[in-house]
Every structure is written in structure tokens, then in C-alpha cells.
VOBA-1610 file (N, C-alpha, C; in pm, whole numbers, padded with zeros to 5 digits, always signed):
BEGIN
Met-02864+02666-05569Met-02929+02786-05516Met-02846+02908-05548His-02903+03002-05614His-02834+03126-05642His-02816+03202-05513Arg-02714+03289-05509Arg-02683+03364-05388Arg-02803+03443-05337Arg-02886+03490-05426Arg-02996+03575-05386Arg-03128+03499-05377Asp-03123+03370-05353Asp-03247+03292-05352Asp-03295+03255-05213Trp-03232+03304-05106Trp-03265+03254-04974Trp-03317+03364-04882Leu-03379+03327-04776Leu-03406+03397-04651Leu-03523+03331-04590Lys-03494+03231-04537Lys-03613+03161-04495Lys-03664+03244-04379Gly-03886+05980-04634Gly-03847+06095-04611Gly-03897+06229-04644Ala-03885+06340-04629Ala-03887+06484-04674Ala-03953+06492-04807Val-04030+06391-04832Val-04062+06382-04971Val-04205+06340-04991Ala-04279+06426-05054Ala-04419+06395-05079Ala-04430+06276-05172Trp-04329+06258-05260Trp-04336+06148-05353Trp-04308+06015-05287Gly-04286+06015-05154Gly-04273+05888-05083Gly-04407+05832-05043Ser-04514+05905-05066Ser-04646+05857-05028Ser-04708+05778-05141Ala-04821+05716-05113Ala-04879+05622-05210Ala-04967+05689-05314Gly-04981+05819-05310Gly-05077+05881-05400Gly-05021+05931-05532Leu-04900+05888-05567Leu-04835+05939-05686Leu-04901+05888-05814Ile-04906+05973-05913Ile-04963+05932-06041Ile-04860+05850-06119Gly-04900+05789-06228Gly-04813+05703-06306Gly-04710+05782-06385Cys-04621+05707-06456Cys-04516+05771-06534Cys-04572+05850-06649Ser-04673+05794-06713Ser-04734+05863-06826Ser-04874+05809-06847Ala-04947+05874-06930Ala-05085+05830-06955Ala-05090+05692-07019Glu-04982+05655-07090Glu-04982+05528-07161Glu-04949+05409-07071Arg-04896+05436-06953Arg-04847+05328-06870Arg-04930+05314-06744Glu-04960+05190-06707Glu-05036+05167-06585Glu-04946+05172-06462Ala-04824+05115-06471Ala-04736+05112-06355Ala-04594+05083-06399Leu-04500+05121-06313Leu-04360+05087-06332Leu-04340+04949-06270Ala-04296+04852-06349Ala-04284+04713-06302Ala-04143+04687-06253Ile-04131+04649-06124Ile-04002+04626-06060Ile-03996+04484-06005Gly-03895+04409-06044Gly-03879+04273-05996Gly-03803+04268-05864Val-03846+04182-05776Val-03780+04167-05646Val-03799+04024-05598His-03702+03972-05525His-03710+03836-05472His-03655+03836-05329Pro-03677+03729-05253Pro-03632+03727-05113Pro-03481+03740-05097Trp-03440+03842-05027Trp-03300+03866-04991Trp-03300+03976-04886Pro-03222+03961-04777Pro-03228+04059-04667Pro-03215+04204-04713Gly-03125+04229-04807Gly-03104+04366-04851Gly-03223+04429-04919Tyr-03315+04344-04967Tyr-03433+04396-05038Tyr-03556+04406-04947Glu-03542+04367-04822Glu-03659+04368-04733Glu-03718+04507-04715Ser-03638+04610-04742Ser-03690+04747-04732Ser-03810+04766-04824Leu-03805+04706-04942Leu-03916+04723-05036Leu-04041+04650-04987Phe-04022+04532-04927Phe-04137+04460-04873Phe-04197+04534-04753Leu-04110+04594-04671Leu-04159+04675-04559Leu-04235+04797-04611Ala-04177+04864-04708Ala-04241+04984-04764Ala-04376+04950-04824Glu-04383+04835-04889Glu-04511+04795-04947Glu-04615+04771-04838Gln-04574+04705-04730Gln-04668+04676-04622Gln-04722+04803-04558Phe-04637+04905-04546Phe-04680+05031-04485Phe-04750+05124-04584Gly-04755+05087-04711Gly-04820+05171-04810Gly-04737+05288-04855Trp-04604+05278-04842Trp-04516+05389-04878Trp-04475+05386-05025Ile-04487+05273-05091Ile-04448+05265-05231Ile-04554+05334-05317Pro-04512+05415-05412Pro-04610+05485-05497Pro-04704+05388-05568Thr-04827+05430-05585Thr-04923+05345-05655Thr-04884+05323-05801Ala-04796+05408-05853Ala-04750+05392-05991Ala-04637+05291-06003Val-04606+05221-05895Val-04505+05115-05896Val-04570+04983-05861Gln-04539+04880-05934Gln-04590+04746-05906Gln-04471+04653-05884Leu-04464+04593-05765Leu-04357+04498-05736Leu-04396+04361-05791His-04308+04304-05871His-04329+04168-05925His-04237+04075-05847Lys-04295+03986-05768Lys-04218+03905-05675Lys-04185+03769-05733Gly-04057+03746-05752Gly-04010+03618-05802Gly-03942+03539-05691Arg-03898+03420-05725Arg-03831+03335-05627Arg-03681+03359-05625Arg-03626+03405-05737Arg-03481+03419-05747Arg-03446+03529-05848Ala-03319+03565-05846Ala-03273+03671-05937Ala-03294+03633-06082Gly-03281+03504-06114Gly-03299+03460-06252Gly-03435+03496-06307Asp-03538+03494-06221Asp-03672+03533-06264Asp-03673+03678-06311Ser-03609+03764-06231Ser-03606+03906-06266Ser-03523+03932-06390Leu-03409+03865-06403Leu-03322+03886-06518Leu-03391+03845-06647Ala-03462+03732-06643Ala-03534+03686-06763Ala-03643+03785-06801Ala-03715+03836-06700Ala-03824+03931-06727Ala-03770+04065-06776Leu-03654+04107-06726Leu-03591+04230-06777Leu-03557+04214-06925Ala-03503+04097-06960Ala-03462+04073-07098Ala-03581+04069-07193Glu-03691+04011-07147Glu-03808+04000-07236Glu-03893+04126-07237Gly-03863+04219-07145Gly-03931+04348-07146Gly-04053+04358-07058Ser-04079+04257-06974Ser-04195+04264-06886Ser-04164+04335-06754Leu-04037+04365-06729Leu-03997+04444-06613Leu-03923+04568-06659Asp-03937+04675-06581Asp-03865+04799-06608Asp-03739+04811-06523Gly-03734+04732-06416Gly-03619+04735-06327Gly-03626+04617-06232Ala-03516+04595-06158Ala-03515+04481-06066Ala-03404+04499-05963Ala-03422+04433-05850Ala-03321+04427-05745Ala-03231+04307-05773Ile-03103+04332-05806Ile-03009+04227-05841Ile-02870+04266-05793Thr-02774+04175-05806Thr-02637+04209-05769Thr-02572+04291-05881Leu-02469+04366-05844Leu-02399+04448-05942Leu-02341+04361-06053Asp-02283+04246-06018Asp-02225+04161-06122Asp-02333+04108-06216Glu-02453+04079-06163Glu-02563+04035-06249Glu-02605+04147-06345Met-02610+04269-06292Met-02645+04383-06377Met-02543+04400-06489Met-02416+04387-06455Met-02311+04406-06554Met-02312+04296-06660Arg-02338+04173-06619Arg-02346+04064-06717Arg-02463+04088-06813Ala-02575+04137-06759Ala-02690+04166-06845Ala-02659+04280-06941Arg-02582+04378-06895Arg-02544+04491-06981Arg-02458+04442-07098Thr-02370+04347-07073Thr-02286+04296-07182Thr-02368+04220-07285Glu-02489+04180-07246Glu-02579+04110-07339Glu-02676+04206-07407Gly-02657+04335-07382Gly-02734+04435-07455Gly-02844+04506-07378Leu-02866+04472-07251Leu-02970+04540-07174Leu-02917+04674-07123Pro-02987+04784-07149Pro-02939+04917-07108Pro-02972+04947-06962Leu-02908+04873-06871Leu-02938+04888-06730Leu-02849+04993-06664Val-02905+05061-06564Val-02831+05160-06487Val-02870+05143-06340Ala-02774+05159-06251Ala-02800+05146-06106Ala-02861+05274-06052Ala-02978+05261-05991Ala-03050+05376-05936Ala-03043+05381-05784Leu-02991+05275-05721Leu-02989+05264-05576Leu-02896+05149-05539Val-02820+05164-05431Val-02741+05053-05377Val-02810+05007-05249Phe-02858+04883-05252Phe-02930+04828-05137Phe-02836+04789-05023Asn-02731+04715-05057Asn-02645+04663-04952Asn-02505+04630-05003Asp-02414+04624-04907Asp-02275+04588-04931Asp-02246+04466-04844Ser-02189+04360-04903Ser-02156+04240-04827Ser-02031+04266-04744Ile-02042+04257-04612Ile-01927+04277-04522Ile-01913+04157-04429Gly-01928+04040-04485Gly-01917+03917-04406Gly-02015+03811-04450Ala-02114+03848-04532Ala-02216+03752-04574Ala-02161+03646-04669Asp-02051+03680-04739Asp-01986+03586-04830Asp-01855+03541-04766Ala-01828+03411-04770Ala-01713+03361-04694Ala-01650+03239-04758Val-01528+03209-04712Val-01459+03085-04747Val-01453+03000-04621Leu-01518+02885-04623Leu-01520+02792-04510Leu-01429+02674-04541Val-01354+02629-04441Val-01255+02523-04463Val-01263+02416-04355Arg-01202+02301-04384Arg-01189+02195-04285Arg-01102+02244-04169Pro-01123+02191-04049Pro-01046+02238-03932Pro-00896+02229-03949Glu-00848+02130-04025Glu-00704+02113-04041Glu-00641+02218-04132Val-00723+02293-04204Val-00671+02401-04289Val-00653+02524-04200Arg-00530+02542-04153Arg-00504+02648-04056Arg-00444+02774-04119Glu-00391+02761-04240Glu-00331+02876-04306Glu-00345+02861-04457Trp-00312+02969-04528Trp-00332+02972-04673Trp-00267+02853-04743Ser-00143+02823-04706Ser-00068+02719-04777Ser-00134+02582-04766His-00215+02562-04664His-00281+02433-04645His-00389+02408-04750Leu-00421+02512-04828Leu-00522+02496-04934Leu-00464+02432-05061Val-00333+02430-05072Val-00271+02376-05194Val-00314+02231-05214Gly-00366+02203-05334Gly-00412+02068-05366Gly-00548+02031-05310Arg-00611+02123-05236Arg-00741+02095-05174Arg-00855+02120-05273Arg-00967+02051-05248Arg-01087+02064-05331Arg-01174+02178-05277Val-01193+02281-05359Val-01266+02401-05318Val-01393+02416-05401Ala-01507+02415-05334Ala-01636+02433-05402Ala-01660+02581-05428Val-01685+02616-05554Val-01714+02755-05592Val-01824+02755-05695Glu-01932+02826-05668Glu-02036+02841-05769Glu-01983+02926-05884His-02002+02879-06007His-01954+02952-06124His-02048+03069-06151Ser-02030+03173-06071Ser-02111+03294-06083Ser-02022+03412-06056Gly-02074+03531-06081Gly-01996+03651-06057Gly-01952+03662-05912Thr-02043+03638-05819Thr-02011+03650-05677Thr-01910+03545-05635Gly-01929+03421-05679Gly-01835+03316-05646Gly-01695+03348-05696Glu-01685+03396-05819Glu-01556+03430-05876Glu-01493+03550-05807Leu-01574+03645-05761Leu-01521+03760-05689Leu-01454+03717-05559Val-01521+03630-05482Val-01464+03584-05355Val-01340+03500-05381Leu-01345+03412-05481Leu-01228+03330-05513Leu-01110+03418-05554Ser-01136+03521-05634Ser-01027+03608-05677Ser-00961+03677-05558Lys-01042+03717-05459Lys-00987+03780-05338Lys-00908+03678-05255Leu-00957+03555-05249Leu-00884+03450-05178Leu-00745+03432-05240Leu-00738+03424-05372Leu-00611+03405-05440Leu-00520+03527-05422Glu-00581+03646-05431Glu-00502+03768-05416Glu-00440+03778-05277Leu-00519+03753-05174Leu-00471+03769-05037Leu-00378+03657-04994Ser-00399+03538-05048Ser-00316+03423-05009Ser-00188+03412-05088Gly-00186+03473-05208Gly-00070+03459-05295Gly-00068+03327-05370Leu-00177+03251-05360Leu-00186+03124-05430Leu-00232+03146-05574Arg-00204+03048-05658Arg-00254+03049-05795Arg-00376+02957-05805Arg-00462+02988-05899Arg-00582+02907-05917Arg-00548+02760-05944Asp-00442+02737-06021Asp-00407+02599-06055Asp-00348+02521-05938Gln-00326+02588-05825Gln-00281+02518-05705Gln-00398+02461-05625Leu-00520+02500-05665Leu-00640+02450-05600Leu-00715+02360-05696Lys-00795+02271-05641Lys-00886+02191-05723Lys-01023+02255-05713Val-01050+02349-05804Val-01174+02426-05800Val-01286+02345-05863Leu-01392+02322-05785Leu-01507+02245-05831Leu-01629+02335-05838Asp-01703+02328-05949Asp-01825+02408-05965Asp-01939+02341-05890Ile-01955+02379-05763Ile-02060+02323-05678Ile-02135+02439-05613Pro-02262+02458-05648Pro-02338+02570-05590Pro-02368+02544-05442Pro-02395+02649-05366Pro-02423+02633-05224Pro-02532+02532-05191Asp-02633+02516-05278Asp-02737+02415-05255Asp-02678+02279-05224Asp-02568+02247-05294Asp-02511+02114-05288Asp-02387+02105-05200Gln-02345+02218-05143Gln-02219+02218-05069Gln-02227+02143-04936Val-02340+02149-04868Val-02353+02078-04741Val-02339+01927-04763Arg-02410+01877-04863Arg-02400+01733-04892Arg-02259+01696-04935Ala-02198+01779-05019Ala-02062+01751-05063Ala-01966+01748-04945Trp-01989+01837-04850Trp-01906+01841-04728Trp-01926+01713-04646Gln-02050+01677-04627Gln-02081+01558-04548Gln-02025+01431-04612Glu-02022+01428-04742Glu-01973+01310-04814Glu-01821+01312-04833Gly-01757+01418-04782Gly-01612+01426-04790Gly-01557+01459-04927Arg-01640+01520-05013Arg-01598+01550-05150Arg-01529+01686-05163Ile-01537+01770-05061Ile-01473+01901-05065Ile-01402+01930-04934Asp-01300+02015-04944Asp-01223+02056-04825Asp-01249+02201-04789Ala-01308+02274-04881Ala-01337+02416-04858Ala-01452+02457-04949Ala-01517+02569-04913Ala-01631+02617-04992Ala-01636+02769-04991Val-01652+02826-05109Val-01686+02968-05121Val-01838+02972-05115Thr-01891+03035-05010Thr-02034+03022-04983Thr-02089+03147-04917Tyr-02211+03139-04867Tyr-02278+03252-04803Tyr-02389+03198-04715Glu-02445+03286-04633Glu-02552+03245-04543Glu-02678+03211-04622Pro-02756+03111-04573Pro-02739+03039-04447Pro-02652+02915-04456Val-02599+02886-04577Val-02516+02767-04593Val-02391+02775-04506Ala-02334+02893-04492Ala-02214+02910-04410Ala-02239+02862-04267Ser-02353+02899-04210Ser-02383+02856-04073Ser-02401+02705-04064Arg-02459+02646-04167Arg-02478+02501-04167Arg-02343+02429-04174Leu-02252+02481-04255Leu-02119+02421-04264Leu-02042+02440-04134Thr-02058+02556-04072Thr-01993+02580-03943Thr-02042+02480-03840Gly-02172+02450-03844Gly-02228+02350-03754Gly-02173+02211-03777Leu-02117+02188-03895Leu-02057+02058-03928Leu-01906+02057-03905Gly-01856+02163-03845Gly-01715+02167-03810Gly-01628+02257-03894Ala-01685+02321-03996Ala-01606+02410-04081Ala-01567+02535-04003Arg-01457+02594-04044Arg-01418+02722-03983Arg-01401+02826-04092Arg-01417+02951-04053Arg-01413+03063-04147Arg-01268+03105-04168Leu-01221+03093-04293Leu-01085+03134-04326Leu-01080+03278-04376Leu-01187+03320-04444Leu-01193+03453-04504Leu-01338+03489-04527Asp-01372+03616-04512Asp-01506+03659-04551Asp-01500+03800-04608Ser-01614+03846-04656Ser-01619+03972-04730Ser-01599+04096-04644Ser-01584+04079-04512Ser-01548+04194-04430Ser-01406+04241-04465Ala-01329+04153-04529Ala-01192+04188-04570Ala-01189+04266-04700Phe-01299+04268-04773Phe-01303+04343-04900Phe-01439+04408-04920Pro-01472+04507-04836Pro-01600+04579-04851Pro-01604+04655-04983Asp-01725+04699-05019Asp-01747+04777-05142Asp-01713+04698-05268Leu-01730+04565-05261Leu-01704+04482-05379Leu-01827+04404-05422Ile-01898+04345-05325Ile-02016+04265-05358Ile-02139+04346-05317Leu-02201+04408-05415Leu-02310+04502-05391Leu-02439+04455-05458Asp-02551+04492-05397Asp-02683+04472-05457Asp-02738+04608-05496Val-02800+04614-05613Val-02847+04742-05665Val-02990+04731-05718Leu-03055+04845-05731Leu-03179+04855-05807Leu-03137+04895-05947Ala-03150+04801-06041Ala-03111+04825-06181Ala-03236+04854-06261Val-03237+04964-06334Val-03353+04999-06416Val-03313+05009-06562Arg-03407+04976-06650Arg-03381+04986-06792Arg-03397+05132-06835Arg-03287+05190-06876Arg-03289+05332-06914Arg-03388+05357-07029Asp-03407+05258-07115Asp-03497+05276-07228Asp-03644+05262-07190Arg-03670+05223-07064Arg-03808+05199-07021Arg-03858+05300-06917Val-03769+05385-06865Val-03810+05470-06754Val-03818+05618-06791Ala-03815+05649-06919Ala-03831+05788-06960Ala-03966+05840-06913Gly-03965+05956-06853Gly-04089+06015-06802Gly-04129+05962-06666Cys-04045+05877-06606Cys-04080+05814-06477Cys-03996+05866-06362Asp-03931+05981-06378Asp-03841+06029-06274Asp-03909+06042-06138Glu-04026+06103-06134Glu-04093+06122-06005Glu-04135+05989-05944Thr-04178+05896-06028Thr-04217+05764-05978Thr-04096+05692-05920Leu-03984+05696-05989Leu-03864+05631-05938Leu-03815+05697-05810Arg-03823+05829-05804Arg-03785+05898-05681Arg-03872+05853-05564Gly-03999+05832-05592Gly-04090+05785-05488Gly-04055+05646-05441Leu-04019+05558-05535Leu-03980+05422-05498Leu-03851+05423-05416Val-03752+05498-05461Val-03625+05504-05389Val-03644+05566-05251Ala-03728+05669-05243Ala-03756+05730-05113Ala-03821+05632-05017Ser-03908+05546-05070Ser-03975+05448-04982Ser-03874+05350-04924His-03768+05318-04999His-03660+05232-04948His-03595+05298-04827Phe-03559+05426-04839Phe-03493+05494-04728Phe-03586+05513-04609Arg-03712+05530-04637Arg-03810+05541-04528Arg-03818+05410-04451Ala-03812+05297-04525Ala-03814+05166-04460Ala-03685+05142-04382Leu-03572+05186-04436Leu-03446+05174-04361Leu-03453+05251-04230Glu-03515+05367-04234Glu-03530+05446-04113Glu-03617+05372-04011His-03722+05306-04058His-03806+05228-03967His-03727+05112-03908Leu-03645+05049-03989Leu-03562+04938-03942Leu-03463+04987-03837Arg-03414+05110-03852Arg-03319+05166-03756Arg-03388+05208-03626Val-03502+05276-03639Val-03570+05332-03522Val-03652+05227-03448Ser-03716+05136-03523Ser-03802+05035-03462Ser-03762+04895-03511Pro-03640+04851-03477Pro-03592+04723-03529Pro-03676+04603-03488Asp-03727+04603-03365Asp-03807+04488-03320Asp-03932+04473-03405Asp-04000+04584-03433Asp-04120+04578-03516Asp-04085+04535-03658Ala-03980+04593-03715Ala-03942+04560-03853Ala-03903+04413-03865Leu-03821+04364-03772Leu-03777+04225-03779Leu-03893+04128-03757Arg-03985+04166-03670Arg-04102+04080-03647Arg-04186+04069-03773Arg-04205+04179-03842Arg-04283+04177-03966Arg-04214+04090-04072Ile-04082+04109-04087Ile-04008+04031-04187Ile-04014+03882-04154Ala-03997+03848-04027Ala-04002+03707-03985Ala-04138+03647-04016Ala-04244+03725-03998Ala-04380+03674-04020Ala-04400+03637-04167Trp-04359+03725-04261Trp-04386+03692-04401Trp-04283+03595-04459Arg-04169+03577-04391Arg-04072+03478-04438Arg-04093+03342-04371Gly-04181+03338-04270Gly-04207+03212-04202Gly-04086+03162-04125Thr-04013+03253-04060Thr-03895+03216-03984Thr-03896+03291-03852Thr-03786+03284-03777Thr-03780+03348-03646Thr-03717+03487-03656Val-03746+03569-03557Val-03687+03703-03552Val-03535+03691-03545Glu-03485+03596-03467Glu-03340+03580-03453Glu-03276+03540-03586Ala-03343+03455-03662Ala-03291+03415-03792Ala-03283+03535-03886Val-03384+03621-03881Val-03382+03742-03964Val-03270+03834-03919Arg-03255+03849-03787Arg-03148+03935-03735Arg-03011+03886-03784Arg-02989+03755-03779Arg-02862+03699-03825Arg-02842+03723-03974Ser-02951+03719-04050Ser-02939+03735-04195Ser-02886+03873-04234Phe-02904+03972-04147Phe-02856+04106-04174Phe-02713+04128-04124Ser-02661+04034-04044Ser-02535+04059-03973Ser-02415+04076-04066Gly-02417+04014-04183Gly-02304+04028-04275Gly-02326+04131-04383Leu-02427+04216-04366Leu-02459+04317-04466Leu-02452+04457-04407Glu-02408+04550-04488Glu-02420+04692-04454Glu-02524+04751-04547Leu-02617+04828-04490Leu-02724+04890-04567Leu-02692+05039-04580Pro-02626+05079-04688Pro-02580+05218-04699Pro-02696+05317-04702Gly-02678+05425-04627Gly-02780+05529-04622Gly-02771+05623-04740Leu-02835+05735-04727Leu-02846+05830-04838Leu-02711+05889-04878Glu-02631+05928-04780Glu-02501+05989-04811Glu-02412+05891-04887Arg-02406+05766-04839Arg-02325+05663-04907Arg-02379+05637-05047Asn-02510+05638-05064Asn-02567+05615-05195Asn-02528+05725-05292His-02528+05849-05245His-02485+05958-05333His-02339+05939-05374Ala-02255+05891-05280Ala-02115+05866-05314Ala-02102+05755-05419Tyr-02187+05653-05405Tyr-02184+05542-05501Tyr-02231+05584-05641Leu-02334+05669-05647Leu-02406+05688-05773Leu-02395+05826-05835Ser-02360+05928-05758Ser-02367+06065-05808Ser-02231+06121-05847Gly-02234+06226-05927Gly-02112+06297-05964Gly-02046+06242-06089Ala-01937+06308-06126Ala-01867+06270-06249Ala-01790+06140-06234Ala-01751+06107-06111Ala-01676+05983-06088Ala-01739+05905-05973Pro-01857+05846-05994Pro-01924+05774-05886Pro-01843+05655-05836Lys-01850+05632-05707Lys-01774+05524-05644Lys-01808+05388-05704Leu-01931+05372-05749Leu-01973+05244-05806Leu-01889+05208-05928Ala-01842+05307-06002Ala-01763+05280-06121Ala-01631+05212-06086Arg-01572+05250-05971Arg-01446+05187-05929Arg-01469+05041-05893Thr-01578+05014-05821Thr-01610+04876-05789Thr-01637+04796-05916Ala-01711+04857-06009Ala-01748+04789-06133Ala-01625+04754-06216Ala-01522+04837-06211Ala-01400+04808-06286Ala-01336+04679-06236Thr-01337+04659-06104Thr-01284+04536-06046Thr-01370+04417-06084Val-01502+04433-06071Val-01594+04326-06108Val-01576+04288-06254Asn-01557+04387-06338Asn-01537+04365-06482Asn-01420+04270-06506Arg-01308+04299-06441Arg-01188+04216-06461Arg-01213+04072-06419Val-01283+04054-06308Val-01310+03919-06257Val-01404+03844-06350Leu-01507+03911-06400Leu-01603+03846-06490Leu-01534+03799-06618Val-01446+03881-06671Val-01375+03844-06793Val-01276+03731-06765Ala-01197+03745-06658Ala-01097+03644-06624Ala-01162+03509-06593Gly-01281+03513-06533Gly-01350+03390-06498Gly-01429+03329-06613Gly-01426+03395-06729Gly-01497+03343-06845Gly-01648+03356-06835Leu-01695+03447-06748Leu-01839+03463-06729Leu-01900+03555-06833Val-01818+03635-06897Val-01864+03719-07007Val-01761+03711-07119Ala-01809+03723-07242Ala-01718+03718-07356Ala-01636+03846-07368Arg-01699+03956-07329Arg-01630+04085-07331Arg-01678+04165-07211Gly-01596+04258-07167Gly-01629+04335-07048Gly-01734+04442-07073Asp-01790+04491-06965Asp-01884+04604-06969Asp-01804+04730-07004Asp-01861+04816-07087Asp-01791+04941-07120Asp-01800+05043-07007Leu-01882+05014-06904Leu-01895+05095-06783Leu-01953+05234-06808Lys-02008+05257-06927Lys-02070+05386-06955Lys-02212+05390-06898Asp-02250+05506-06842Asp-02385+05523-06786Asp-02420+05410-06691Leu-02327+05376-06605Leu-02345+05264-06513Leu-02432+05302-06393Ala-02417+05426-06347Ala-02487+05472-06226Ala-02553+05606-06251Asp-02663+05630-06181Asp-02734+05758-06195Asp-02799+05793-06061Gly-02751+05902-06001Gly-02803+05943-05870Gly-02921+06038-05877Arg-02977+06058-05996Arg-03084+06158-06010Arg-03208+06122-05930Trp-03227+05992-05902Trp-03349+05948-05835Trp-03334+05940-05683Leu-03215+05972-05633Leu-03194+05970-05488Leu-03254+06096-05425Pro-03307+06084-05304Pro-03355+06204-05233Pro-03239+06297-05207Thr-03271+06424-05194Thr-03169+06523-05159Thr-03176+06559-05012Ala-03287+06525-04946Ala-03307+06557-04804Ala-03231+06458-04718Pro-03189+06498-04597Pro-03125+06405-04504Pro-03217+06288-04474Val-03155+06173-04441Val-03235+06054-04414Val-03332+06076-04300Gly-03290+06153-04200Gly-03379+06176-04086Gly-03506+06250-04120Asp-03506+06316-04238Asp-03625+06391-04280Asp-03719+06306-04365Leu-03681+06182-04393Leu-03763+06098-04480Leu-03879+06038-04400Arg-03981+06118-04376Arg-04093+06075-04294Arg-04224+06095-04370
//
């Protein structure tokens, strides 16, 4: 299971009456799949806030969106920053137009009860999905503990299989995320480290193909504005928002509430800091991600980090005015 495969304003362009990008195009195609940080788009769609010139293409996982971006059937997609960067190294001209969420606890290292300190990990079997996110958390574990990778027995086991591996006694620790983390905790695992210790590292973004969105500025502004409008609804009317999300995910309100607990949903001001100006904050995060992707052998060469972020599509009005 990929990390993004689970979950069981002031602006006229935030309304649904917007015209298309150009006469030649019917709609701007945006890929999205179930993940708490992306629920704003599903909420906006339900309320009719997404511009009619935008069509959400709903997949089951990030891989669906990445494949469609590569083949040209999507103009943009909601994916992790590391996924966007890996796609860029393969030639896709992607740029971040929005930061959906920052992991501040959703990604964690779970260990057997007898592992009480860093040194107890030496020689232990650690399950890590061979992905950008998995390698990012592992790199932070090694950095903070002072351990070397060769002191651990790192096993490529995705979260789908980690519960069974734990039950069968094949692993002593797991780099994982919700809801697998809660399941492992229920089996006696304890949390040794989580992403609250390294915020602004594991981010989800709206990545758009720069070569496909020419002439679509107003449409993209409308889509981004609808995200912030949905965030405002989640803030002002959380019970209604969570009830709606639980209904279409076929789960409980409490389960949805828990799914958001390890995420921060940055507002408009934080998004401008991430994406706008000559030195956007996203570039600093991307430099760290770049090093991890290369060191982990996930890319043959690093991202050049040029044209990585663009804040032109963010609203300029305060979030409170996005009505």
C-alpha cells in the first residue's frame, strides 16, 4: 500500500461558473485519490465550489495519477513532494501550485516494547517501504539516533505487509504511517519517533504540468481558492465537514478525525511562504528531499530544483474573506 492509498474566498473565481482555459479545451484535468489532506477538494466538489472548467479524475492511489500525468491525460495531480520531484527527474515539467498538508506525526517509527532507546535498534530488523517518504523518515531516524544504516537490518516491506510481518515476528521495527501505525500500536508496538520531530519535510502538493496549463491561470486560481474555502468550512463547521467525509469514505467520524491528527493543513499565509517569492520555503525542503532520494537510490540524478514552486495561483485575499 502506498502512503497515499488509504482513508477508509474573496474570489469570484471560487464559484462554479468559470469558463474554461481556452476555446480548445473542455476542462482542466486534475488527478486526486483518497488521502486526508486532499479531502478539501472532495468537499469543494460536493458544495459546487470547484470551477466547471476543472474536472477531478479520481484514482485509487498516487500511482494512478503519476501514470496519467506521464501519458498526458492529466494536467495536474495531488501527490507528495517527493513523488513530484521523482517525476521531474524523469522529464515531467511539474510545478507545485499549492501545499495541501505537512506531516507532523502521521509518519512514524514503531518498535517492539523492549526497544527503549536508539542503541537498542542495532542489529534489529526494520521494515521500510522503498519510497521517498520511507527513506525520508529513515534518514531522520539515522540522523537523530547517530546510528549508521549498516547497523540496522533494513527490509523493504511496505505498510500493507507490516502488520503480518509484525505478527509473524519477522520485524522488530517499522517505518510506517496511519492507519497501520494504530494497528501496530494495538499489537503492542510503541512510538519511538514520528514526523512531529521534523515538520516541513513530508509535504503533499498540487503539482501541475507547466506545459499544459498555459492560459489556465484563472481556472487554477479558482481551483486553489476552492481548496481554501473548503479548509475554512472544515475550521468553522468541523462536525458537518467530518460527517460528510465519513459518509463518502464509508467510515466513522472519529476515524476521520484521527486521520487528520498527524497532519497540519497550512493556510494561505503559509502557502505563500512555501511557494512565493525569490526564495520559496518549498525549495529548502526540496533540497533535503533531493539528497535523500539520491542517497537512497530512488533517482539516478537529483532534481535541478528550477521552477519548483509558483505562488501565482494562490489567492491574495485573507483566508477569512474566502466566502
